[in-house]
N, CA, C and O atoms as a GROMACS GRO file, in nm:
protein
  504
    1MET      N    1   0.748   4.519  -1.561
    1MET     CA    2   0.843   4.427  -1.502
    1MET      C    3   0.780   4.355  -1.382
    1MET      O    4   0.790   4.233  -1.369
    2ARG      N    5   0.717   4.433  -1.295
    2ARG     CA    6   0.656   4.374  -1.176
    2ARG      C    7   0.547   4.273  -1.214
    2ARG      O    8   0.537   4.166  -1.154
    3ARG      N    9   0.468   4.308  -1.314
    3ARG     CA   10   0.361   4.220  -1.358
    3ARG      C   11   0.418   4.088  -1.412
    3ARG      O   12   0.361   3.981  -1.386
    4SER      N   13   0.528   4.093  -1.484
    4SER     CA   14   0.586   3.970  -1.538
    4SER      C   15   0.641   3.882  -1.425
    4SER      O   16   0.637   3.760  -1.437
    5LEU      N   17   0.690   3.942  -1.317
    5LEU     CA   18   0.737   3.863  -1.202
    5LEU      C   19   0.620   3.793  -1.133
    5LEU      O   20   0.632   3.679  -1.087
    6ILE      N   21   0.508   3.862  -1.127
    6ILE     CA   22   0.390   3.803  -1.064
    6ILE      C   23   0.345   3.679  -1.141
    6ILE      O   24   0.303   3.581  -1.080
    7TYR      N   25   0.354   3.683  -1.272
    7TYR     CA   26   0.313   3.568  -1.353
    7TYR      C   27   0.422   3.460  -1.359
    7TYR      O   28   0.391   3.341  -1.370
    8THR      N   29   0.547   3.500  -1.350
    8THR     CA   30   0.659   3.407  -1.363
    8THR      C   31   0.681   3.326  -1.235
    8THR      O   32   0.714   3.208  -1.242
    9PHE      N   33   0.664   3.389  -1.118
    9PHE     CA   34   0.692   3.320  -0.992
    9PHE      C   35   0.610   3.192  -0.975
    9PHE      O   36   0.667   3.087  -0.944
   10PRO      N   37   0.478   3.195  -0.995
   10PRO     CA   38   0.402   3.069  -0.981
   10PRO      C   39   0.448   2.962  -1.080
   10PRO      O   40   0.448   2.844  -1.047
   11LEU      N   41   0.487   3.002  -1.199
   11LEU     CA   42   0.535   2.907  -1.298
   11LEU      C   43   0.664   2.841  -1.249
   11LEU      O   44   0.682   2.720  -1.265
   12LEU      N   45   0.754   2.919  -1.191
   12LEU     CA   46   0.879   2.864  -1.137
   12LEU      C   47   0.850   2.767  -1.023
   12LEU      O   48   0.911   2.660  -1.014
   13VAL      N   49   0.759   2.804  -0.937
   13VAL     CA   50   0.725   2.717  -0.825
   13VAL      C   51   0.667   2.586  -0.875
   13VAL      O   52   0.703   2.479  -0.826
   14LEU      N   53   0.578   2.592  -0.972
   14LEU     CA   54   0.515   2.471  -1.024
   14LEU      C   55   0.614   2.380  -1.095
   14LEU      O   56   0.603   2.258  -1.085
   15THR      N   57   0.710   2.437  -1.166
   15THR     CA   58   0.805   2.352  -1.238
   15THR      C   59   0.912   2.297  -1.146
   15THR      O   60   0.963   2.187  -1.169
   16ASN      N   61   0.949   2.370  -1.041
   16ASN     CA   62   1.054   2.324  -0.951
   16ASN      C   63   1.001   2.241  -0.834
   16ASN      O   64   1.073   2.157  -0.780
   17PHE      N   65   0.879   2.263  -0.796
   17PHE     CA   66   0.819   2.191  -0.685
   17PHE      C   67   0.688   2.128  -0.730
   17PHE      O   68   0.587   2.139  -0.659
   18GLY      N   69   0.688   2.065  -0.844
   18GLY     CA   70   0.566   2.007  -0.902
   18GLY      C   71   0.503   1.906  -0.809
   18GLY      O   72   0.568   1.852  -0.720
   19ALA      N   73   0.378   1.882  -0.831
   19ALA     CA   74   0.305   1.787  -0.747
   19ALA      C   75   0.368   1.650  -0.758
   19ALA      O   76   0.395   1.600  -0.868
   20GLN      N   77   0.392   1.589  -0.645
   20GLN     CA   78   0.449   1.456  -0.641
   20GLN      C   79   0.337   1.354  -0.649
   20GLN      O   80   0.235   1.367  -0.581
   21ALA      N   81   0.357   1.254  -0.730
   21ALA     CA   82   0.257   1.147  -0.739
   21ALA      C   83   0.263   1.063  -0.612
   21ALA      O   84   0.370   1.043  -0.555
   22SER      N   85   0.152   1.015  -0.571
   22SER     CA   86   0.145   0.926  -0.456
   22SER      C   87   0.215   0.795  -0.492
   22SER      O   88   0.208   0.751  -0.606
   23PRO      N   89   0.284   0.732  -0.395
   23PRO     CA   90   0.345   0.601  -0.425
   23PRO      C   91   0.242   0.502  -0.479
   23PRO      O   92   0.275   0.415  -0.559
   24ALA      N   93   0.120   0.515  -0.434
   24ALA     CA   94   0.016   0.424  -0.482
   24ALA      C   95  -0.011   0.444  -0.631
   24ALA      O   96  -0.055   0.351  -0.699
   25ASP      N   97   0.016   0.564  -0.682
   25ASP     CA   98  -0.004   0.591  -0.825
   25ASP      C   99   0.102   0.523  -0.911
   25ASP      O  100   0.083   0.507  -1.031
   26SER      N  101   0.214   0.483  -0.849
   26SER     CA  102   0.324   0.421  -0.922
   26SER      C  103   0.324   0.269  -0.907
   26SER      O  104   0.415   0.202  -0.956
   27ALA      N  105   0.224   0.217  -0.839
   27ALA     CA  106   0.227   0.076  -0.802
   27ALA      C  107   0.135  -0.011  -0.886
   27ALA      O  108   0.018   0.022  -0.910
   28LEU      N  109   0.190  -0.121  -0.930
   28LEU     CA  110   0.110  -0.230  -0.982
   28LEU      C  111   0.119  -0.336  -0.873
   28LEU      O  112   0.226  -0.393  -0.850
   29LEU      N  113   0.008  -0.363  -0.807
   29LEU     CA  114   0.007  -0.453  -0.693
   29LEU      C  115  -0.071  -0.579  -0.729
   29LEU      O  116  -0.188  -0.573  -0.767
   30ILE      N  117  -0.005  -0.692  -0.716
   30ILE     CA  118  -0.071  -0.821  -0.738
   30ILE      C  119  -0.076  -0.892  -0.603
   30ILE      O  120   0.027  -0.913  -0.539
   31ALA      N  121  -0.196  -0.927  -0.559
   31ALA     CA  122  -0.215  -0.994  -0.430
   31ALA      C  123  -0.286  -1.126  -0.453
   31ALA      O  124  -0.403  -1.130  -0.493
   32LYS      N  125  -0.215  -1.234  -0.429
   32LYS     CA  126  -0.270  -1.368  -0.451
   32LYS      C  127  -0.299  -1.433  -0.316
   32LYS      O  128  -0.208  -1.452  -0.236
   33PRO      N  129  -0.428  -1.466  -0.289
   33PRO     CA  130  -0.459  -1.534  -0.163
   33PRO      C  131  -0.379  -1.663  -0.151
   33PRO      O  132  -0.373  -1.743  -0.245
   34GLU      N  133  -0.319  -1.683  -0.034
   34GLU     CA  134  -0.233  -1.799  -0.016
   34GLU      C  135  -0.287  -1.897   0.088
   34GLU      O  136  -0.285  -2.019   0.067
   35SER      N  137  -0.336  -1.845   0.201
   35SER     CA  138  -0.387  -1.934   0.305
   35SER      C  139  -0.478  -1.859   0.400
   35SER      O  140  -0.480  -1.736   0.405
   36THR      N  141  -0.554  -1.937   0.478
   36THR     CA  142  -0.637  -1.881   0.584
   36THR      C  143  -0.605  -1.959   0.711
   36THR      O  144  -0.559  -2.073   0.708
   37GLN      N  145  -0.631  -1.893   0.823
   37GLN     CA  146  -0.600  -1.956   0.951
   37GLN      C  147  -0.696  -1.906   1.057
   37GLN      O  148  -0.736  -1.790   1.056
   38THR      N  149  -0.732  -1.994   1.149
   38THR     CA  150  -0.815  -1.958   1.263
   38THR      C  151  -0.737  -1.989   1.390
   38THR      O  152  -0.677  -2.095   1.404
   39MET      N  153  -0.738  -1.893   1.483
   39MET     CA  154  -0.673  -1.914   1.612
   39MET      C  155  -0.777  -1.897   1.722
   39MET      O  156  -0.868  -1.814   1.711
   40SER      N  157  -0.764  -1.976   1.828
   40SER     CA  158  -0.857  -1.968   1.940
   40SER      C  159  -0.777  -1.962   2.069
   40SER      O  160  -0.682  -2.038   2.089
   41PHE      N  161  -0.819  -1.870   2.158
   41PHE     CA  162  -0.757  -1.860   2.289
   41PHE      C  163  -0.862  -1.813   2.388
   41PHE      O  164  -0.923  -1.708   2.368
   42SER      N  165  -0.882  -1.888   2.492
   42SER     CA  166  -0.980  -1.854   2.597
   42SER      C  167  -1.118  -1.827   2.541
   42SER      O  168  -1.188  -1.736   2.586
   43GLY      N  169  -1.158  -1.905   2.443
   43GLY     CA  170  -1.291  -1.891   2.386
   43GLY      C  171  -1.306  -1.777   2.287
   43GLY      O  172  -1.416  -1.753   2.237
   44LYS      N  173  -1.198  -1.706   2.257
   44LYS     CA  174  -1.203  -1.596   2.159
   44LYS      C  175  -1.129  -1.640   2.033
   44LYS      O  176  -1.028  -1.709   2.038
   45PHE      N  177  -1.184  -1.597   1.920
   45PHE     CA  178  -1.128  -1.638   1.792
   45PHE      C  179  -1.063  -1.521   1.720
   45PHE      O  180  -1.103  -1.406   1.735
   46SER      N  181  -0.962  -1.554   1.642
   46SER     CA  182  -0.895  -1.458   1.555
   46SER      C  183  -0.878  -1.527   1.420
   46SER      O  184  -0.843  -1.645   1.414
   47TYR      N  185  -0.902  -1.453   1.314
   47TYR     CA  186  -0.898  -1.509   1.179
   47TYR      C  187  -0.791  -1.435   1.098
   47TYR      O  188  -0.780  -1.313   1.105
   48GLN      N  189  -0.714  -1.510   1.022
   48GLN     CA  190  -0.607  -1.452   0.942
   48GLN      C  191  -0.617  -1.500   0.798
   48GLN      O  192  -0.655  -1.613   0.770
   49LYS      N  193  -0.580  -1.409   0.708
   49LYS     CA  194  -0.573  -1.443   0.566
   49LYS      C  195  -0.439  -1.393   0.514
   49LYS      O  196  -0.403  -1.277   0.533
   50THR      N  197  -0.365  -1.482   0.449
   50THR     CA  198  -0.232  -1.451   0.398
   50THR      C  199  -0.237  -1.433   0.247
   50THR      O  200  -0.301  -1.510   0.176
   51PHE      N  201  -0.167  -1.330   0.199
   51PHE     CA  202  -0.156  -1.302   0.056
   51PHE      C  203  -0.009  -1.301   0.016
   51PHE      O  204   0.076  -1.252   0.091
   52ARG      N  205   0.020  -1.354  -0.101
   52ARG     CA  206   0.151  -1.339  -0.165
   52ARG      C  207   0.142  -1.210  -0.244
   52ARG      O  208   0.054  -1.196  -0.330
   53ILE      N  209   0.231  -1.114  -0.218
   53ILE     CA  210   0.224  -0.980  -0.276
   53ILE      C  211   0.340  -0.958  -0.373
   53ILE      O  212   0.454  -0.991  -0.343
   54THR      N  213   0.309  -0.902  -0.489
   54THR     CA  214   0.411  -0.853  -0.582
   54THR      C  215   0.384  -0.705  -0.604
   54THR      O  216   0.276  -0.667  -0.651
   55PHE      N  217   0.482  -0.623  -0.570
   55PHE     CA  218   0.473  -0.478  -0.590
   55PHE      C  219   0.568  -0.442  -0.703
   55PHE      O  220   0.688  -0.466  -0.692
   56SER      N  221   0.516  -0.385  -0.811
   56SER     CA  222   0.599  -0.340  -0.923
   56SER      C  223   0.587  -0.189  -0.935
   56SER      O  224   0.477  -0.135  -0.939
   57ASN      N  225   0.701  -0.122  -0.941
   57ASN     CA  226   0.702   0.023  -0.958
   57ASN      C  227   0.696   0.053  -1.107
   57ASN      O  228   0.795   0.039  -1.178
   58VAL      N  229   0.580   0.095  -1.154
   58VAL     CA  230   0.560   0.127  -1.295
   58VAL      C  231   0.567   0.278  -1.319
   58VAL      O  232   0.539   0.325  -1.429
   59GLY      N  233   0.603   0.353  -1.215
   59GLY     CA  234   0.615   0.498  -1.226
   59GLY      C  235   0.753   0.540  -1.271
   59GLY      O  236   0.834   0.458  -1.315
   60LYS      N  237   0.780   0.670  -1.260
   60LYS     CA  238   0.907   0.726  -1.304
   60LYS      C  239   0.997   0.764  -1.187
   60LYS      O  240   1.111   0.805  -1.209
   61SER      N  241   0.947   0.752  -1.065
   61SER     CA  242   1.023   0.789  -0.946
   61SER      C  243   1.034   0.669  -0.853
   61SER      O  244   0.946   0.582  -0.852
   62PRO      N  245   1.142   0.663  -0.773
   62PRO     CA  246   1.153   0.555  -0.675
   62PRO      C  247   1.040   0.562  -0.573
   62PRO      O  248   0.988   0.671  -0.545
   63VAL      N  249   1.002   0.448  -0.518
   63VAL     CA  250   0.898   0.442  -0.415
   63VAL      C  251   0.960   0.387  -0.287
   63VAL      O  252   1.024   0.282  -0.288
   64ASP      N  253   0.942   0.460  -0.177
   64ASP     CA  254   0.989   0.417  -0.046
   64ASP      C  255   0.879   0.333   0.019
   64ASP      O  256   0.777   0.387   0.062
   65LEU      N  257   0.899   0.204   0.024
   65LEU     CA  258   0.797   0.115   0.080
   65LEU      C  259   0.773   0.140   0.228
   65LEU      O  260   0.667   0.106   0.280
   66GLY      N  261   0.870   0.199   0.297
   66GLY     CA  262   0.855   0.231   0.438
   66GLY      C  263   0.750   0.338   0.464
   66GLY      O  264   0.706   0.356   0.577
   67LYS      N  265   0.710   0.409   0.360
   67LYS     CA  266   0.609   0.514   0.372
   67LYS      C  267   0.474   0.470   0.316
   67LYS      O  268   0.386   0.552   0.294
   68THR      N  269   0.459   0.341   0.294
   68THR     CA  270   0.334   0.289   0.239
   68THR      C  271   0.274   0.185   0.334
   68THR      O  272   0.342   0.133   0.422
   69CYS      N  273   0.148   0.157   0.315
   69CYS     CA  274   0.076   0.056   0.393
   69CYS      C  275  -0.011  -0.026   0.300
   69CYS      O  276  -0.060   0.024   0.198
   70LEU      N  277  -0.030  -0.151   0.334
   70LEU     CA  278  -0.123  -0.237   0.262
   70LEU      C  279  -0.255  -0.241   0.338
   70LEU      O  280  -0.257  -0.243   0.462
   71ILE      N  281  -0.364  -0.242   0.264
   71ILE     CA  282  -0.497  -0.246   0.323
   71ILE      C  283  -0.579  -0.353   0.253
   71ILE      O  284  -0.578  -0.362   0.130
   72LEU      N  285  -0.648  -0.434   0.331
   72LEU     CA  286  -0.745  -0.530   0.278
   72LEU      C  287  -0.882  -0.468   0.300
   72LEU      O  288  -0.920  -0.439   0.414
   73THR      N  289  -0.957  -0.447   0.192
   73THR     CA  290  -1.086  -0.381   0.200
   73THR      C  291  -1.198  -0.479   0.168
   73THR      O  292  -1.191  -0.554   0.070
   74GLY      N  293  -1.299  -0.478   0.252
   74GLY     CA  294  -1.415  -0.565   0.234
   74GLY      C  295  -1.516  -0.504   0.140
   74GLY      O  296  -1.507  -0.387   0.103
   75GLU      N  297  -1.613  -0.585   0.100
   75GLU     CA  298  -1.719  -0.540   0.010
   75GLU      C  299  -1.798  -0.424   0.070
   75GLU      O  300  -1.849  -0.339  -0.004
   76ASP      N  301  -1.809  -0.420   0.202
   76ASP     CA  302  -1.884  -0.314   0.269
   76ASP      C  303  -1.797  -0.191   0.300
   76ASP      O  304  -1.843  -0.098   0.366
   77GLY      N  305  -1.672  -0.191   0.252
   77GLY     CA  306  -1.582  -0.080   0.275
   77GLY      C  307  -1.499  -0.092   0.402
   77GLY      O  308  -1.416  -0.006   0.431
   78ARG      N  309  -1.522  -0.196   0.478
   78ARG     CA  310  -1.446  -0.218   0.601
   78ARG      C  311  -1.300  -0.250   0.569
   78ARG      O  312  -1.272  -0.320   0.473
   79HIS      N  313  -1.208  -0.197   0.650
   79HIS     CA  314  -1.066  -0.221   0.630
   79HIS      C  315  -1.015  -0.320   0.735
   79HIS      O  316  -1.054  -0.316   0.851
   80TYR      N  317  -0.927  -0.408   0.690
   80TYR     CA  318  -0.865  -0.506   0.777
   80TYR      C  319  -0.717  -0.472   0.788
   80TYR      O  320  -0.652  -0.443   0.687
   81GLY      N  321  -0.664  -0.478   0.909
   81GLY     CA  322  -0.525  -0.439   0.932
   81GLY      C  323  -0.426  -0.551   0.906
   81GLY      O  324  -0.459  -0.670   0.913
   82VAL      N  325  -0.304  -0.510   0.876
   82VAL     CA  326  -0.194  -0.604   0.857
   82VAL      C  327  -0.148  -0.653   0.993
   82VAL      O  328  -0.122  -0.573   1.083
   83ASP      N  329  -0.137  -0.783   1.008
   83ASP     CA  330  -0.085  -0.842   1.130
   83ASP      C  331   0.065  -0.865   1.118
   83ASP      O  332   0.142  -0.832   1.208
   84THR      N  333   0.106  -0.922   1.005
   84THR     CA  334   0.246  -0.953   0.980
   84THR      C  335   0.275  -0.922   0.834
   84THR      O  336   0.193  -0.948   0.746
   85ILE      N  337   0.394  -0.864   0.809
   85ILE     CA  338   0.432  -0.832   0.671
   85ILE      C  339   0.582  -0.859   0.654
   85ILE      O  340   0.662  -0.828   0.743
   86GLU      N  341   0.617  -0.916   0.543
   86GLU     CA  342   0.757  -0.946   0.514
   86GLU      C  343   0.834  -0.817   0.487
   86GLU      O  344   0.783  -0.726   0.421
   87ASP      N  345   0.956  -0.811   0.538
   87ASP     CA  346   1.040  -0.691   0.522
   87ASP      C  347   1.060  -0.651   0.377
   87ASP      O  348   1.074  -0.532   0.346
   88THR      N  349   1.061  -0.747   0.288
   88THR     CA  350   1.088  -0.717   0.147
   88THR      C  351   0.982  -0.629   0.083
   88THR      O  352   1.007  -0.568  -0.021
   89ILE      N  353   0.861  -0.622   0.144
   89ILE     CA  354   0.756  -0.536   0.090
   89ILE      C  355   0.713  -0.427   0.188
   89ILE      O  356   0.614  -0.357   0.165
   90SER      N  357   0.788  -0.412   0.297
   90SER     CA  358   0.754  -0.308   0.394
   90SER      C  359   0.868  -0.209   0.417
   90SER      O  360   0.849  -0.108   0.485
   91LYS      N  361   0.984  -0.236   0.361
   91LYS     CA  362   1.101  -0.149   0.378
   91LYS      C  363   1.174  -0.138   0.246
   91LYS      O  364   1.160  -0.221   0.156
   92GLY      N  365   1.253  -0.032   0.236
   92GLY     CA  366   1.340  -0.017   0.121
   92GLY      C  367   1.280   0.064   0.008
   92GLY      O  368   1.163   0.102   0.011
   93ILE      N  369   1.363   0.090  -0.090
   93ILE     CA  370   1.327   0.170  -0.206
   93ILE      C  371   1.311   0.077  -0.326
   93ILE      O  372   1.396  -0.008  -0.351
   94VAL      N  373   1.202   0.095  -0.399
   94VAL     CA  374   1.182   0.020  -0.524
   94VAL      C  375   1.199   0.118  -0.638
   94VAL      O  376   1.120   0.211  -0.654
   95GLU      N  377   1.302   0.098  -0.716
   95GLU     CA  378   1.333   0.185  -0.830
   95GLU      C  379   1.232   0.163  -0.943
   95GLU      O  380   1.170   0.056  -0.950
   96PRO      N  381   1.215   0.262  -1.030
   96PRO     CA  382   1.125   0.244  -1.145
   96PRO      C  383   1.164   0.121  -1.227
   96PRO      O  384   1.281   0.097  -1.254
   97GLY      N  385   1.064   0.044  -1.264
   97GLY     CA  386   1.088  -0.077  -1.342
   97GLY      C  387   1.126  -0.199  -1.259
   97GLY      O  388   1.143  -0.308  -1.314
   98LYS      N  389   1.139  -0.184  -1.128
   98LYS     CA  390   1.177  -0.295  -1.040
   98LYS      C  391   1.056  -0.343  -0.960
   98LYS      O  392   0.953  -0.276  -0.955
   99SER      N  393   1.072  -0.460  -0.898
   99SER     CA  394   0.963  -0.520  -0.820
   99SER      C  395   1.012  -0.566  -0.684
   99SER      O  396   1.132  -0.583  -0.662
  100ALA      N  397   0.918  -0.585  -0.593
  100ALA     CA  398   0.945  -0.644  -0.462
  100ALA      C  399   0.837  -0.749  -0.437
  100ALA      O  400   0.720  -0.730  -0.472
  101ASN      N  401   0.877  -0.860  -0.377
  101ASN     CA  402   0.785  -0.971  -0.351
  101ASN      C  403   0.790  -1.009  -0.204
  101ASN      O  404   0.895  -1.000  -0.140
  102GLY      N  405   0.676  -1.051  -0.151
  102GLY     CA  406   0.672  -1.096  -0.012
  102GLY      C  407   0.530  -1.136   0.026
  102GLY      O  408   0.443  -1.150  -0.060
  103PHE      N  409   0.509  -1.155   0.156
  103PHE     CA  410   0.376  -1.193   0.201
  103PHE      C  411   0.324  -1.090   0.302
  103PHE      O  412   0.401  -1.020   0.367
  104ALA      N  413   0.192  -1.085   0.312
  104ALA     CA  414   0.126  -1.001   0.412
  104ALA      C  415   0.012  -1.082   0.472
  104ALA      O  416  -0.062  -1.150   0.400
  105VAL      N  417  -0.001  -1.074   0.603
  105VAL     CA  418  -0.106  -1.144   0.676
  105VAL      C  419  -0.200  -1.039   0.736
  105VAL      O  420  -0.156  -0.950   0.808
  106PHE      N  421  -0.328  -1.051   0.704
  106PHE     CA  422  -0.429  -0.961   0.758
  106PHE      C  423  -0.508  -1.036   0.865
  106PHE      O  424  -0.530  -1.156   0.854
  107GLN      N  425  -0.549  -0.963   0.969
  107GLN     CA  426  -0.616  -1.028   1.082
  107GLN      C  427  -0.745  -0.957   1.118
  107GLN      O  428  -0.758  -0.836   1.102
  108SER      N  429  -0.840  -1.036   1.167
  108SER     CA  430  -0.969  -0.982   1.211
  108SER      C  431  -1.029  -1.072   1.318
  108SER      O  432  -0.992  -1.189   1.329
  109ARG      N  433  -1.120  -1.019   1.395
  109ARG     CA  434  -1.198  -1.100   1.490
  109ARG      C  435  -1.323  -1.156   1.424
  109ARG      O  436  -1.400  -1.229   1.486
  110ASP      N  437  -1.342  -1.121   1.297
  110ASP     CA  438  -1.461  -1.161   1.222
  110ASP      C  439  -1.419  -1.252   1.107
  110ASP      O  440  -1.326  -1.218   1.033
  111ASP      N  441  -1.484  -1.366   1.091
  111ASP     CA  442  -1.444  -1.460   0.985
  111ASP      C  443  -1.481  -1.412   0.845
  111ASP      O  444  -1.449  -1.479   0.747
  112ASP      N  445  -1.547  -1.298   0.833
  112ASP     CA  446  -1.574  -1.240   0.701
  112ASP      C  447  -1.445  -1.206   0.626
  112ASP      O  448  -1.446  -1.189   0.504
  113ILE      N  449  -1.334  -1.197   0.698
  113ILE     CA  450  -1.206  -1.167   0.634
  113ILE      C  451  -1.172  -1.274   0.529
  113ILE      O  452  -1.102  -1.245   0.432
  114PHE      N  453  -1.222  -1.396   0.548
  114PHE     CA  454  -1.194  -1.504   0.453
  114PHE      C  455  -1.252  -1.477   0.315
  114PHE      O  456  -1.204  -1.531   0.216
  115LYS      N  457  -1.355  -1.394   0.307
  115LYS     CA  458  -1.422  -1.363   0.180
  115LYS      C  459  -1.357  -1.246   0.105
  115LYS      O  460  -1.390  -1.221  -0.011
  116GLN      N  461  -1.267  -1.175   0.171
  116GLN     CA  462  -1.213  -1.051   0.114
  116GLN      C  463  -1.088  -1.076   0.030
  116GLN      O  464  -1.005  -1.161   0.064
  117ASN      N  465  -1.076  -1.001  -0.080
  117ASN     CA  466  -0.961  -1.017  -0.170
  117ASN      C  467  -0.906  -0.886  -0.224
  117ASN      O  468  -0.813  -0.889  -0.306
  118LYS      N  469  -0.958  -0.772  -0.184
  118LYS     CA  470  -0.915  -0.643  -0.239
  118LYS      C  471  -0.801  -0.584  -0.156
  118LYS      O  472  -0.824  -0.515  -0.057
  119VAL      N  473  -0.678  -0.610  -0.198
  119VAL     CA  474  -0.561  -0.555  -0.131
  119VAL      C  475  -0.513  -0.435  -0.212
  119VAL      O  476  -0.498  -0.443  -0.334
  120SER      N  477  -0.490  -0.325  -0.142
  120SER     CA  478  -0.440  -0.204  -0.209
  120SER      C  479  -0.326  -0.146  -0.128
  120SER      O  480  -0.302  -0.185  -0.013
  121ILE      N  481  -0.256  -0.052  -0.189
  121ILE     CA  482  -0.144   0.016  -0.124
  121ILE      C  483  -0.177   0.164  -0.112
  121ILE      O  484  -0.239   0.221  -0.202
  122THR      N  485  -0.135   0.224  -0.003
  122THR     CA  486  -0.161   0.365   0.019
  122THR      C  487  -0.044   0.428   0.093
  122THR      O  488   0.037   0.359   0.156
  123ASP      N  489  -0.035   0.560   0.085
  123ASP     CA  490   0.064   0.632   0.166
  123ASP      C  491  -0.005   0.708   0.278
  123ASP      O  492   0.059   0.785   0.350
  124ALA      N  493  -0.135   0.687   0.293
  124ALA     CA  494  -0.213   0.749   0.401
  124ALA      C  495  -0.224   0.648   0.515
  124ALA      O  496  -0.332   0.599   0.546
  125CYS      N  497  -0.110   0.619   0.577
  125CYS     CA  498  -0.105   0.518   0.683
  125CYS      C  499  -0.154   0.576   0.815
  125CYS      O  500  -0.131   0.694   0.844
  126LYS      N  501  -0.221   0.493   0.893
  126LYS     CA  502  -0.270   0.536   1.025
  126LYS      C  503  -0.177   0.490   1.133
  126LYS      O  504  -0.200   0.516   1.251
   0.00000   0.00000   0.00000
């Protein structure tokens, strides 16, 4: 009897508390470059690139966009931060089979941001 409990308990834990998929695993993310912008103040420059974002939940569980972040990654692995993001893609729950649309603006002090196009979603936000 004791031996069967030892084998049964882990099975119960795994079936009742199974591994949750990352929200990024449920996402189909389409990022279309929309515009670029340069700002100058006191001789310092800032560069921005705007993307039109479509997030589709192709998973089986709802995704809380408030627990996710968008990242623009360069060819060298460098990450660019979001400067501005539309509420429609940064808040709320996206049910399975549903989508959310909006824009995200990434900013850098380096004009190399204009060459970057790899936008991804993660739940490992900093």
